[in-house]
C-alpha positions as CSV (number, residue, x, y, z in Angstrom):
1,M,103.3,81.4,98.2
2,A,103.8,78.0,98.6
3,A,105.4,80.9,100.4
4,T,105.4,83.9,98.2
5,G,102.7,83.0,96.1
6,R,100.5,80.8,96.3
7,G,80.8,62.6,139.1
8,A,78.4,65.6,141.0
9,G,80.4,68.0,142.7
10,H,84.0,66.4,140.9
11,E,85.3,68.2,138.1
12,E,88.6,67.1,136.6
13,A,90.9,69.7,135.2
14,R,94.1,68.7,133.3
15,M,96.5,69.6,131.2
16,N,97.8,66.9,128.7
17,A,98.9,66.7,125.0
18,M,96.7,67.8,122.1
19,P,97.2,66.0,118.7
20,A,97.1,68.2,115.8
21,G,97.5,67.2,112.4
22,P,100.1,65.1,111.2
23,E,102.8,66.5,113.4
24,R,101.0,65.7,116.8
25,E,101.5,69.1,118.1
26,T,101.8,69.8,122.1
27,A,99.3,72.2,123.2
28,A,98.1,72.6,126.9
29,L,94.7,71.5,127.5
30,L,92.0,71.9,130.1
31,W,88.5,70.4,130.3
32,G,85.6,70.3,132.7
33,R,82.7,72.8,132.5
34,H,83.9,74.8,135.6
35,A,87.4,74.9,135.1
36,V,86.9,76.7,131.3
37,A,84.3,79.1,132.3
38,A,86.6,80.3,135.0
39,A,89.8,80.3,132.8
40,L,87.6,82.6,130.6
41,A,86.6,84.8,133.3
42,A,89.8,85.4,134.4
43,G,90.8,86.6,131.0
44,H,93.5,83.4,130.7
45,P,94.5,83.4,127.3
46,V,92.7,80.9,125.1
47,N,93.3,79.5,121.5
48,R,90.4,77.2,121.2
49,I,87.5,75.8,123.0
50,Y,85.7,72.2,121.2
51,L,82.2,71.5,122.6
52,A,80.2,68.4,122.2
53,R,77.8,69.0,119.9
54,D,74.9,67.9,122.3
55,A,76.0,69.7,124.9
56,K,73.4,71.9,126.9
57,G,73.5,74.0,130.4
58,A,73.9,77.4,132.0
59,E,77.5,76.7,132.1
60,I,77.7,75.6,128.6
61,E,76.0,79.2,127.6
62,Q,78.5,80.8,129.9
63,I,81.1,79.3,128.5
64,K,79.6,80.5,124.9
65,R,79.4,83.9,125.9
66,L,82.3,84.5,127.6
67,A,84.2,83.0,124.3
68,S,82.1,85.5,122.2
69,E,83.1,88.5,124.7
70,R,87.0,87.6,124.8
71,R,86.4,86.8,120.5
72,V,88.1,82.9,121.3
73,R,87.1,80.4,118.7
74,F,84.5,77.4,119.6
75,D,83.7,74.6,117.5
76,F,81.1,71.8,118.1
77,V,82.6,68.5,117.7
78,A,81.7,64.6,118.1
79,V,82.1,63.9,121.7
80,G,84.4,60.7,120.6
81,R,86.7,63.8,119.6
82,L,86.7,65.5,122.9
83,G,87.7,62.2,124.6
84,R,90.6,61.7,122.2
85,L,92.0,64.9,123.1
86,S,91.8,65.0,126.5
87,G,92.3,61.2,127.1
88,T,89.4,61.1,129.5
89,R,85.4,61.0,129.4
90,A,85.4,63.1,132.4
91,H,85.8,66.1,130.5
92,Q,81.8,67.4,131.0
93,D,81.7,68.0,127.2
94,V,84.3,70.7,126.6
95,V,87.8,71.3,125.8
96,A,89.7,73.9,126.2
97,Q,93.4,74.5,124.2
98,L,95.4,77.5,125.6
99,S,97.8,79.7,124.6
100,P,101.2,80.2,126.5
101,V,100.8,84.2,125.2
102,A,98.0,86.6,125.7
103,Y,96.5,87.9,122.7
104,L,95.7,92.1,122.2
105,G,92.6,92.8,120.6
106,V,92.8,94.3,116.8
107,E,91.9,97.7,118.1
108,E,95.0,98.1,120.5
109,L,97.4,96.4,118.5
110,L,96.2,99.0,116.2
111,A,96.2,102.0,118.4
112,R,99.7,100.9,119.3
113,A,101.0,100.5,116.1
114,A,99.4,103.8,114.9
115,T,101.3,105.9,117.7
116,A,104.7,105.0,115.9
117,P,105.9,107.6,113.4
118,A,107.1,104.6,111.4
119,A,105.3,101.1,112.0
120,T,105.3,97.6,110.4
121,V,103.0,95.2,111.3
122,V,102.9,91.5,109.8
123,A,99.5,89.4,109.2
124,L,99.6,85.9,108.4
125,D,96.7,84.7,106.5
126,R,96.1,80.6,107.4
127,L,99.7,79.8,107.9
128,Q,99.7,76.2,108.7
129,H,102.5,74.4,110.0
130,P,103.9,75.8,113.8
131,G,107.7,75.8,112.4
132,N,106.4,78.2,109.8
133,V,104.5,80.2,112.4
134,G,107.4,80.3,114.8
135,M,110.0,81.3,112.4
136,A,108.1,83.9,110.5
137,V,107.2,85.5,114.4
138,R,111.2,85.0,115.3
139,T,111.8,87.0,111.9
140,A,109.2,89.6,112.2
141,A,111.1,90.0,116.2
142,A,114.2,90.2,114.7
143,A,113.2,93.3,112.1
144,G,111.5,95.2,114.6
145,V,107.6,94.7,113.7
146,A,105.0,96.6,115.6
147,G,103.0,93.6,115.6
148,L,100.9,90.5,114.5
149,L,97.8,89.7,113.2
150,L,97.0,86.0,113.2
151,P,93.4,84.8,111.9
152,A,91.3,83.3,114.6
153,R,90.1,80.6,112.3
154,G,92.1,78.5,109.2
155,G,95.5,79.5,110.5
156,R,97.8,78.2,113.4
157,L,97.9,80.2,116.7
158,V,100.5,80.3,119.2
159,T,101.2,77.0,120.8
160,G,104.2,75.3,122.9
161,Q,105.5,74.3,119.5
162,V,105.0,77.4,117.8
163,A,107.0,79.1,120.6
164,R,109.9,77.1,120.3
165,A,110.3,77.6,117.1
166,A,110.3,81.1,117.6
167,A,113.2,80.8,120.3
168,G,111.2,82.9,122.5
169,A,110.4,85.9,120.6
170,V,106.6,85.0,120.8
171,F,107.0,86.7,124.1
172,R,108.5,89.8,122.6
173,V,106.0,90.8,119.7
174,P,102.4,91.8,120.3
175,M,100.1,89.7,118.6
176,A,96.4,90.1,118.4
177,T,93.9,87.3,116.6
178,S,91.6,88.2,113.8
179,A,87.9,86.8,113.3
180,N,87.8,88.5,109.6
181,L,91.2,89.4,108.5
182,A,90.2,91.1,105.0
183,R,87.6,93.2,107.4
184,D,90.4,94.1,110.1
185,L,93.4,95.0,107.3
186,A,90.4,97.7,105.9
187,R,91.1,99.0,109.5
188,F,94.3,99.3,109.2
189,R,93.9,100.8,105.8
190,Q,91.6,103.6,107.3
191,A,94.3,104.4,109.9
192,G,96.8,105.1,107.6
193,F,98.4,102.3,106.9
194,W,99.2,100.6,103.2
195,L,98.4,96.7,102.9
196,Y,100.8,94.6,100.8
197,G,100.8,91.0,100.2
198,L,103.2,88.6,98.9
199,D,102.9,86.9,96.0
200,S,105.3,85.4,93.3
201,R,103.0,87.3,90.9
202,G,103.1,90.1,92.4
203,T,103.2,93.8,90.0
204,A,106.0,95.2,92.1
205,C,109.2,94.0,93.3
206,V,110.1,94.5,96.8
207,F,113.1,96.5,96.4
208,D,111.4,99.3,94.0
209,V,108.3,99.9,96.4
210,D,108.7,102.8,97.9
211,W,107.7,101.6,101.3
212,P,105.4,104.5,103.4
213,P,106.0,104.8,107.3
214,R,103.2,102.8,107.8
215,R,102.6,99.4,106.1
216,V,101.2,96.0,107.0
217,L,102.7,92.9,105.0
218,V,100.6,90.0,104.7
219,A,101.5,86.5,103.9
220,G,99.8,84.0,103.4
221,H,99.2,79.9,103.5
222,E,102.2,77.6,102.5
223,A,100.7,76.0,99.0
224,E,97.9,77.8,98.1
225,G,98.9,81.8,99.2
226,L,96.4,84.4,100.0
227,R,92.9,83.9,100.2
228,P,91.3,86.0,97.1
229,L,89.5,88.2,99.4
230,V,92.3,89.1,101.6
231,R,94.4,89.7,97.7
232,R,91.6,92.1,96.9
233,T,91.7,93.6,100.3
234,V,95.4,94.8,100.0
235,D,96.7,98.1,98.3
236,E,99.7,95.9,96.2
237,L,100.8,92.7,95.7
238,V,104.5,92.8,96.2
239,R,107.1,89.8,94.5
240,I,110.8,88.5,94.9
241,P,112.7,88.3,92.1
242,L,113.7,84.5,91.5
243,A,116.0,83.0,89.4
244,A,114.9,81.1,86.3
245,G,113.1,77.5,87.0
246,V,112.4,78.7,90.6
247,E,108.5,79.4,91.1
248,S,108.6,80.3,94.7
249,L,110.3,80.6,98.4
250,N,109.6,79.4,101.8
251,V,107.1,82.0,103.2
252,C,109.5,82.4,106.5
253,V,112.3,83.2,103.9
254,A,110.0,85.3,101.5
255,L,108.9,87.0,104.7
256,G,112.4,88.1,106.1
257,V,113.2,89.4,102.6
258,A,110.8,91.9,102.1
259,L,110.9,93.0,106.0
260,F,114.6,93.6,105.8
261,E,114.1,95.2,102.6
262,I,111.8,97.6,104.5
263,V,114.6,97.6,107.3
264,R,117.2,98.9,104.7
265,H,114.7,101.1,103.0
266,E,114.2,103.6,106.5
267,A,117.8,102.9,107.6
268,S,118.7,104.8,104.2
269,G,116.7,107.7,105.1
270,Q,114.3,107.4,102.5
271,A,110.6,109.0,103.2
272,G,107.8,107.1,101.5
273,T,105.5,109.1,99.4
274,A,102.6,106.8,99.3
275,E,101.6,108.3,103.4
276,A,100.6,111.3,101.8
277,Q,98.8,110.0,99.5
278,R,96.7,108.0,101.6
């Protein structure tokens, strides 16, 4: 929508600033084969790993294996990019972007949410700007959500800039990363959750929905909205009524309106009937 719619034996391992897009986001970086492999083996939260296209060797294979096991995205890039990211030629063909928070697995997030008699989970489909992601996390925390689902590819994960924009809320809300958002949304449906996508062309108004006790609310890319496959996966697209001449809201504003309508609905004692039909 636009918011509602559319040297041998010696290895360097340092933290540095990472340029990420036009906003030059600050993120903690780690480089060096042994250091990155050790971080993965220890379970340290990692957002993403960059490998030189021609990187080879046992430690590179170990890094790829550990990353796959921990569902950490890794990409092959030109070796020059690794130098620009790390600020050194001693990166040994690998740079990792660390996360300030630990992510749950999708299964664990689902299991946690499913134990509650009523729960809202927020999914962010390719939200890009760190300020928007941070504000979405902060808004979700204020509305008491059971957790957030973030795409491992195509969207912004939690970095220092996101944490600052969220005013620390990233440490209060359980979060999981998804390698395939549409597939994982379908898993929530199978567990009894209803799926709602925010879209300015939605068929239902958020104020008219009989919100069921368990629901997932999906917000999309700032300019492009929800991806077609995600749109087809949700049970219903919901909209926020706007005054004539206004096409959309900022995605975080739209998310806040919908979340607190759910809070109001719950506080009023209204019981959704959709749960019985699932």
